[in-house]
C-alpha positions in Angstrom: 131.0 87.7 79.0 127.7 89.4 78.3 126.9 90.6 74.8 126.2 94.3 74.4 123.4 95.3 72.1 123.0 98.6 70.2 120.2 100.8 71.5 118.4 103.7 69.8 116.7 106.7 71.3 113.1 107.0 70.1 109.8 108.8 70.9 106.4 107.1 70.7 103.3 109.1 70.3 100.2 107.3 71.5 96.5 108.4 71.1 94.0 106.7 73.3 90.5 106.9 72.0 89.1 103.9 74.0 89.5 104.5 77.7 88.8 100.8 78.3 92.2 99.9 76.7 94.1 102.1 79.2 94.7 99.3 81.7 96.2 97.0 79.0 98.3 99.9 77.7 99.7 100.6 81.2 100.5 96.9 81.7 102.5 96.8 78.5 104.4 99.9 79.3 105.2 98.5 82.7 106.8 95.5 81.1 109.1 97.7 79.1 109.7 100.1 82.0 113.5 99.6 82.0 113.7 101.1 78.5 111.5 104.1 79.2 113.4 107.4 79.8 110.3 109.4 80.4 106.5 109.5 79.9 104.0 112.3 79.6 100.2 111.8 79.4 97.8 114.6 78.5 94.1 114.2 78.8 92.3 116.1 76.1 88.8 116.2 77.7 87.2 118.3 75.0 87.9 115.5 72.5 87.5 112.7 75.0 91.0 111.3 74.2 94.3 110.9 75.9 97.7 111.7 74.4 100.7 109.9 75.7 104.4 110.4 74.7 107.1 107.9 75.6 110.8 108.6 75.3 112.8 105.3 75.0 116.4 104.1 74.8 116.2 100.5 73.7 117.3 98.0 71.0 115.5 98.5 67.7 113.7 95.2 67.9 112.4 96.0 71.4 111.0 99.3 70.3 109.3 97.7 67.3 107.9 94.9 69.5 106.5 97.5 72.0 105.0 99.6 69.2 103.4 96.5 67.6 101.8 95.4 70.9 100.4 98.8 71.6 99.1 99.1 68.1 97.0 95.9 68.5 95.1 97.4 71.4 91.5 98.5 70.6 91.1 102.2 70.2 94.8 103.0 70.4 97.0 104.5 67.7 100.8 104.6 67.9 103.6 106.1 65.8 107.3 106.0 66.6 110.0 108.5 65.6 113.7 107.3 65.8 116.7 109.4 66.4 120.0 108.8 64.7 121.6 108.3 68.2 122.8 104.7 68.4 124.8 103.5 71.3 126.1 100.2 72.7 123.7 99.1 75.4 124.4 97.2 78.6 
């Protein structure tokens, strides 16, 4: 019997100031792709930055791990907002 784990819905806001970190960011997001509900990227050319928002449904520790990995990338800032929606995952 497989164990079910509680998942939370969250949104990550990511600011990319160093375009050279984009490839590493995309590789990390690809690893967590099964938890991503949706993704939107907006280039803000006037400020030479990119703004990315990620909607997730994942276990709390998975969301924290993803945020931590993204936050270690050079020139990238990340903040996460959690909903109160908690469900039993698969």
